MIDOSE-1310 file (N, C-alpha, C; in nm, 2 decimals, decimal comma, always signed):
residues 159
msrp	+1,32/+2,52/+10,66/+1,41/+2,41/+10,66/+1,55/+2,46/+10,62; +1,65/+2,42/+10,69/+1,78/+2,47/+10,66/+1,84/+2,38/+10,55; +1,95/+2,43/+10,49/+2,02/+2,35/+10,38/+2,11/+2,25/+10,45; +2,15/+2,15/+10,37/+2,26/+2,06/+10,43/+2,39/+2,13/+10,45
rsaa	+2,46/+2,09/+10,55/+2,59/+2,15/+10,59/+2,69/+2,07/+10,51; +2,78/+2,14/+10,44/+2,89/+2,08/+10,37/+3,01/+2,07/+10,45; +3,07/+1,95/+10,46/+3,19/+1,93/+10,54/+3,29/+1,85/+10,46; +3,42/+1,86/+10,51/+3,53/+1,79/+10,44/+3,62/+1,72/+10,54
rglv	+3,67/+1,60/+10,51/+3,75/+1,53/+10,61/+3,87/+1,47/+10,54; +3,98/+1,45/+10,61/+4,10/+1,40/+10,56/+4,12/+1,25/+10,60; +4,16/+1,17/+10,50/+4,19/+1,03/+10,52/+4,34/+1,02/+10,51; +4,41/+1,02/+10,63/+4,55/+1,02/+10,64/+4,59/+0,88/+10,68
vrdg	+4,66/+0,80/+10,60/+4,70/+0,66/+10,63/+4,85/+0,65/+10,63; +4,91/+0,59/+10,73/+5,05/+0,57/+10,74/+5,07/+0,43/+10,80; +5,15/+0,35/+10,74/+5,19/+0,22/+10,80/+5,07/+0,14/+10,85; +4,96/+0,14/+10,77/+4,84/+0,06/+10,80/+4,76/+0,12/+10,92
ellt	+4,78/+0,25/+10,94/+4,70/+0,32/+11,05/+4,64/+0,44/+10,99; +4,52/+0,47/+11,04/+4,44/+0,59/+11,00/+4,44/+0,69/+11,11; +4,47/+0,82/+11,07/+4,46/+0,93/+11,17/+4,32/+0,95/+11,20; +4,29/+0,95/+11,33/+4,15/+0,97/+11,37/+4,14/+1,07/+11,49
iryr	+4,02/+1,12/+11,51/+3,99/+1,20/+11,62/+3,91/+1,11/+11,72; +3,95/+1,11/+11,84/+3,87/+1,03/+11,94/+3,78/+1,13/+12,02; +3,65/+1,09/+12,02/+3,55/+1,17/+12,09/+3,50/+1,08/+12,21; +3,45/+1,15/+12,31/+3,38/+1,08/+12,42/+3,25/+1,15/+12,45
tdge	+3,14/+1,07/+12,44/+3,01/+1,12/+12,49/+2,95/+1,01/+12,57; +2,88/+1,05/+12,68/+2,81/+0,95/+12,76/+2,90/+0,84/+12,81; +3,03/+0,87/+12,83/+3,13/+0,77/+12,87/+3,18/+0,67/+12,77; +3,14/+0,69/+12,64/+3,18/+0,60/+12,54/+3,27/+0,67/+12,44
dwyv	+3,38/+0,60/+12,39/+3,47/+0,66/+12,29/+3,42/+0,62/+12,15; +3,44/+0,71/+12,06/+3,41/+0,68/+11,92/+3,51/+0,77/+11,84; +3,52/+0,73/+11,71/+3,63/+0,78/+11,62/+3,57/+0,83/+11,49; +3,64/+0,93/+11,44/+3,61/+0,98/+11,30/+3,74/+1,03/+11,24
apgg	+3,74/+1,04/+11,11/+3,85/+1,11/+11,04/+3,84/+1,26/+11,07; +3,95/+1,32/+11,09/+3,95/+1,47/+11,12/+3,89/+1,55/+11,00; +3,81/+1,65/+11,04/+3,75/+1,73/+10,94/+3,64/+1,81/+11,01; +3,57/+1,89/+10,92/+3,46/+1,97/+10,97/+3,39/+2,05/+10,87
gqer	+3,32/+2,15/+10,91/+3,23/+2,23/+10,82/+3,31/+2,32/+10,73; +3,26/+2,33/+10,61/+3,32/+2,42/+10,51/+3,28/+2,56/+10,54; +3,37/+2,66/+10,54/+3,33/+2,80/+10,56/+3,31/+2,87/+10,43; +3,23/+2,97/+10,43/+3,19/+3,04/+10,31/+3,32/+3,09/+10,24
gesl	+3,33/+3,07/+10,11/+3,45/+3,12/+10,04/+3,56/+3,03/+10,04; +3,55/+2,91/+10,11/+3,66/+2,82/+10,13/+3,64/+2,70/+10,04; +3,74/+2,65/+9,97/+3,73/+2,53/+9,89/+3,73/+2,41/+9,98; +3,68/+2,30/+9,93/+3,68/+2,18/+10,02/+3,82/+2,14/+10,06
aetv	+3,92/+2,15/+9,97/+4,06/+2,12/+10,00/+4,11/+2,21/+10,11; +4,07/+2,34/+10,11/+4,11/+2,43/+10,21/+4,05/+2,39/+10,34; +3,93/+2,35/+10,34/+3,86/+2,30/+10,46/+3,93/+2,18/+10,52; +3,97/+2,09/+10,44/+4,04/+1,97/+10,49/+4,17/+2,01/+10,56
rrev	+4,25/+2,09/+10,49/+4,38/+2,14/+10,54/+4,36/+2,21/+10,68; +4,27/+2,30/+10,68/+4,24/+2,38/+10,80/+4,20/+2,29/+10,92; +4,09/+2,21/+10,89/+4,03/+2,12/+10,99/+4,13/+2,02/+11,05; +4,21/+1,95/+10,96/+4,30/+1,85/+11,00/+4,40/+1,91/+11,10
yeet	+4,45/+2,03/+11,05/+4,55/+2,10/+11,14/+4,49/+2,14/+11,27; +4,37/+2,20/+11,27/+4,31/+2,25/+11,39/+4,29/+2,13/+11,49; +4,24/+2,02/+11,44/+4,20/+1,91/+11,53/+4,32/+1,81/+11,56; +4,43/+1,81/+11,48/+4,53/+1,71/+11,51/+4,67/+1,78/+11,52
gyev	+4,69/+1,89/+11,47/+4,83/+1,95/+11,47/+4,91/+1,91/+11,35; +4,86/+1,82/+11,26/+4,93/+1,78/+11,14/+4,90/+1,87/+11,03; +5,00/+1,90/+10,95/+4,98/+1,97/+10,82/+4,97/+1,86/+10,72; +4,88/+1,88/+10,62/+4,86/+1,78/+10,52/+4,85/+1,84/+10,38
avgs	+4,89/+1,76/+10,28/+4,86/+1,79/+10,14/+4,74/+1,71/+10,10; +4,64/+1,78/+10,04/+4,52/+1,72/+10,01/+4,52/+1,66/+9,87; +4,48/+1,54/+9,85/+4,48/+1,47/+9,73/+4,34/+1,45/+9,67; +4,31/+1,34/+9,62/+4,19/+1,31/+9,55/+4,07/+1,29/+9,64
layv	+3,95/+1,33/+9,59/+3,83/+1,30/+9,66/+3,81/+1,15/+9,66; +3,78/+1,09/+9,77/+3,77/+0,94/+9,78/+3,63/+0,90/+9,80; +3,56/+0,96/+9,89/+3,42/+0,92/+9,93/+3,33/+1,04/+9,96; +3,20/+1,02/+9,93/+3,10/+1,12/+9,97/+3,00/+1,05/+10,05
rdfv	+2,95/+1,11/+10,15/+2,83/+1,05/+10,22/+2,74/+1,16/+10,27; +2,61/+1,12/+10,27/+2,51/+1,20/+10,33/+2,49/+1,15/+10,47; +2,45/+1,24/+10,56/+2,41/+1,19/+10,69/+2,29/+1,27/+10,73; +2,17/+1,20/+10,73/+2,05/+1,26/+10,77/+2,00/+1,19/+10,90
psth	+2,03/+1,26/+11,01/+2,01/+1,19/+11,14/+1,87/+1,13/+11,16; +1,77/+1,20/+11,11/+1,63/+1,15/+11,13/+1,61/+1,01/+11,07; +1,69/+0,97/+10,97/+1,68/+0,84/+10,91/+1,75/+0,73/+11,00; +1,83/+0,77/+11,10/+1,90/+0,68/+11,18/+1,86/+0,68/+11,32
yddr	+1,81/+0,79/+11,37/+1,78/+0,81/+11,51/+1,64/+0,87/+11,53; +1,55/+0,81/+11,61/+1,42/+0,85/+11,63/+1,41/+0,98/+11,72; +1,51/+0,99/+11,81/+1,49/+1,09/+11,91/+1,56/+1,23/+11,88; +1,60/+1,25/+11,75/+1,66/+1,37/+11,71/+1,56/+1,47/+11,66
gddg	+1,55/+1,59/+11,73/+1,46/+1,69/+11,69/+1,51/+1,77/+11,57; +1,64/+1,80/+11,57/+1,71/+1,87/+11,47/+1,76/+1,78/+11,36; +1,72/+1,80/+11,24/+1,77/+1,70/+11,14/+1,92/+1,71/+11,11; +1,98/+1,83/+11,11/+2,12/+1,84/+11,09/+2,18/+1,77/+10,97
hqvd	+2,12/+1,76/+10,86/+2,17/+1,70/+10,74/+2,30/+1,75/+10,71; +2,40/+1,66/+10,69/+2,54/+1,70/+10,65/+2,58/+1,61/+10,53; +2,66/+1,67/+10,45/+2,73/+1,60/+10,34/+2,88/+1,61/+10,36; +2,94/+1,49/+10,39/+3,08/+1,48/+10,41/+3,15/+1,44/+10,28
hffw	+3,27/+1,51/+10,26/+3,35/+1,48/+10,14/+3,49/+1,43/+10,20; +3,53/+1,31/+10,18/+3,65/+1,25/+10,23/+3,76/+1,25/+10,12; +3,87/+1,31/+10,16/+3,98/+1,32/+10,07/+4,10/+1,25/+10,12; +4,18/+1,18/+10,03/+4,31/+1,12/+10,06/+4,40/+1,23/+10,09
cerv	+4,48/+1,22/+10,19/+4,58/+1,32/+10,23/+4,71/+1,26/+10,27; +4,82/+1,34/+10,26/+4,95/+1,30/+10,31/+5,00/+1,40/+10,41; +5,07/+1,35/+10,51/+5,13/+1,44/+10,60/+5,25/+1,52/+10,54; +5,27/+1,64/+10,57/+5,38/+1,72/+10,53/+5,44/+1,79/+10,65
gddp	+5,56/+1,85/+10,63/+5,63/+1,92/+10,73/+5,76/+1,87/+10,76; +5,83/+1,94/+10,85/+5,97/+1,90/+10,88/+5,98/+1,77/+10,96; +5,89/+1,75/+11,06/+5,89/+1,63/+11,14/+5,75/+1,58/+11,16; +5,70/+1,50/+11,06/+5,56/+1,46/+11,06/+5,52/+1,37/+11,18
ddpd	+5,62/+1,31/+11,25/+5,59/+1,23/+11,37/+5,57/+1,32/+11,49; +5,60/+1,45/+11,49/+5,58/+1,54/+11,60/+5,50/+1,65/+11,56; +5,36/+1,64/+11,56/+5,28/+1,75/+11,51/+5,27/+1,86/+11,61; +5,22/+1,98/+11,57/+5,19/+2,08/+11,66/+5,07/+2,04/+11,75
epte	+5,05/+2,11/+11,85/+4,93/+2,08/+11,93/+4,81/+2,12/+11,86; +4,70/+2,04/+11,87/+4,57/+2,09/+11,80/+4,54/+2,23/+11,85; +4,49/+2,31/+11,76/+4,46/+2,45/+11,80/+4,31/+2,47/+11,83; +4,22/+2,39/+11,78/+4,08/+2,40/+11,80/+4,01/+2,27/+11,81
rdsv	+4,03/+2,21/+11,93/+3,96/+2,08/+11,95/+3,81/+2,10/+11,95; +3,74/+2,00/+11,90/+3,59/+2,00/+11,92/+3,56/+1,98/+12,07; +3,44/+2,02/+12,11/+3,40/+2,02/+12,25/+3,41/+1,88/+12,31; +3,38/+1,77/+12,24/+3,38/+1,64/+12,29/+3,50/+1,56/+12,25
qvgv	+3,60/+1,63/+12,18/+3,72/+1,56/+12,14/+3,81/+1,54/+12,26; +3,86/+1,41/+12,28/+3,95/+1,38/+12,39/+4,08/+1,34/+12,35; +4,11/+1,33/+12,22/+4,24/+1,29/+12,17/+4,25/+1,27/+12,02; +4,37/+1,24/+11,98/+4,40/+1,21/+11,84/+4,47/+1,07/+11,85
rwlp	+4,43/+0,98/+11,76/+4,49/+0,85/+11,76/+4,51/+0,80/+11,62; +4,63/+0,73/+11,60/+4,65/+0,66/+11,48/+4,59/+0,52/+11,51; +4,48/+0,49/+11,44/+4,41/+0,37/+11,46/+4,44/+0,27/+11,36; +4,49/+0,15/+11,39/+4,52/+0,04/+11,29/+4,39/+0,02/+11,21
lddl	+4,41/+0,01/+11,08/+4,30/-0,02/+10,99/+4,23/-0,15/+11,03; +4,30/-0,25/+11,07/+4,24/-0,37/+11,12/+4,15/-0,36/+11,24; +4,17/-0,25/+11,31/+4,09/-0,23/+11,43/+3,96/-0,15/+11,41; +3,94/-0,10/+11,28/+3,82/-0,02/+11,26/+3,69/-0,09/+11,28
gevr	+3,69/-0,22/+11,27/+3,56/-0,30/+11,30/+3,54/-0,33/+11,44; +3,64/-0,30/+11,53/+3,63/-0,33/+11,67/+3,61/-0,21/+11,76; +3,60/-0,09/+11,70/+3,58/+0,03/+11,77/+3,46/+0,10/+11,71; +3,40/+0,20/+11,77/+3,29/+0,28/+11,71/+3,35/+0,38/+11,62
ffpg	+3,36/+0,35/+11,49/+3,41/+0,44/+11,39/+3,30/+0,48/+11,30; +3,29/+0,61/+11,27/+3,19/+0,67/+11,19/+3,24/+0,73/+11,07; +3,18/+0,72/+10,95/+3,07/+0,62/+10,93/+3,12/+0,48/+10,91; +3,04/+0,39/+10,97/+3,08/+0,25/+10,97/+3,11/+0,19/+10,84
plgd	+3,03/+0,21/+10,73/+3,06/+0,16/+10,60/+3,20/+0,20/+10,54; +3,24/+0,33/+10,58/+3,37/+0,37/+10,54/+3,48/+0,29/+10,61; +3,46/+0,27/+10,74/+3,56/+0,19/+10,82/+3,57/+0,05/+10,76; +3,46/-0,01/+10,72/+3,46/-0,14/+10,65/+3,54/-0,14/+10,52
rlrn	+3,52/-0,04/+10,44/+3,60/-0,03/+10,32/+3,75/-0,01/+10,34; +3,78/+0,08/+10,43/+3,92/+0,10/+10,46/+3,99/-0,02/+10,52; +3,92/-0,09/+10,61/+3,97/-0,21/+10,68/+3,99/-0,33/+10,58; +3,90/-0,34/+10,49/+3,91/-0,45/+10,39/+3,98/-0,42/+10,27
gdpd	+4,06/-0,31/+10,26/+4,13/-0,28/+10,14/+4,04/-0,25/+10,02; +3,96/-0,15/+10,03/+3,86/-0,11/+9,94/+3,91/-0,12/+9,79; +3,84/-0,20/+9,71/+3,88/-0,21/+9,57/+3,86/-0,08/+9,49; +3,78/+0,01/+9,55/+3,75/+0,14/+9,48/+3,84/+0,25/+9,52
evdd	+3,95/+0,22/+9,58/+4,04/+0,33/+9,63/+4,08/+0,42/+9,52; +4,06/+0,55/+9,55/+4,09/+0,65/+9,44/+4,23/+0,66/+9,40; +4,33/+0,62/+9,49/+4,47/+0,63/+9,45/+4,49/+0,54/+9,33; +4,41/+0,44/+9,31/+4,43/+0,35/+9,20/+4,36/+0,40/+9,07
ghda	+4,32/+0,53/+9,07/+4,26/+0,59/+8,95/+4,11/+0,57/+8,94; +4,05/+0,52/+9,04/+3,90/+0,51/+9,03/+3,84/+0,64/+9,07; +3,71/+0,66/+9,04/+3,63/+0,77/+9,08/+3,60/+0,76/+9,22; +3,55/+0,88/+9,28/+3,51/+0,88/+9,42/+3,39/+0,79/+9,43
vylg	+3,37/+0,74/+9,55/+3,26/+0,65/+9,58/+3,15/+0,72/+9,67; +3,03/+0,71/+9,63/+2,92/+0,77/+9,71/+2,87/+0,66/+9,80; +2,88/+0,68/+9,93/+2,84/+0,58/+10,03/+2,69/+0,58/+10,06; +2,62/+0,69/+10,03/+2,48/+0,70/+10,06/+2,46/+0,77/+10,19
dvd	+2,34/+0,76/+10,25/+2,30/+0,81/+10,38/+2,34/+0,71/+10,48; +2,46/+0,72/+10,54/+2,51/+0,61/+10,63/+2,56/+0,68/+10,76; +2,55/+0,60/+10,87/+2,59/+0,64/+11,00/+2,72/+0,58/+11,03
């Protein structure tokens, strides 16, 4: 049995919108915060910085740890042969650079990535955003937001 995969994602919010990656599988669009797998010898903050830049073209400054979630596919989907257990660490981030409204082109899009979108927080409940409970917290003005000095929130094993 393999160990859980460690991943890190950036929560970049500007003017009531969240920076997201748009994926398409089986003709359906779905959204996630940019991020991905941690490489050996890399800190979680370095992972966030690298992954956000690779997937969106935006450079970010990484702030506080906001949320942690487990994702164990076999607890959510019956037809998955590979368990693929992943632990995602979500960090608050801010854009940096000379012209933050004009990012570089993404350098390493994921295979099913079809775009980058600033998604209004109010719309997170109307699209397929993963993990859903995180979208709910962000849309509803989470009382546990780390920027207010609270500790990170463990979301559990959620899809």
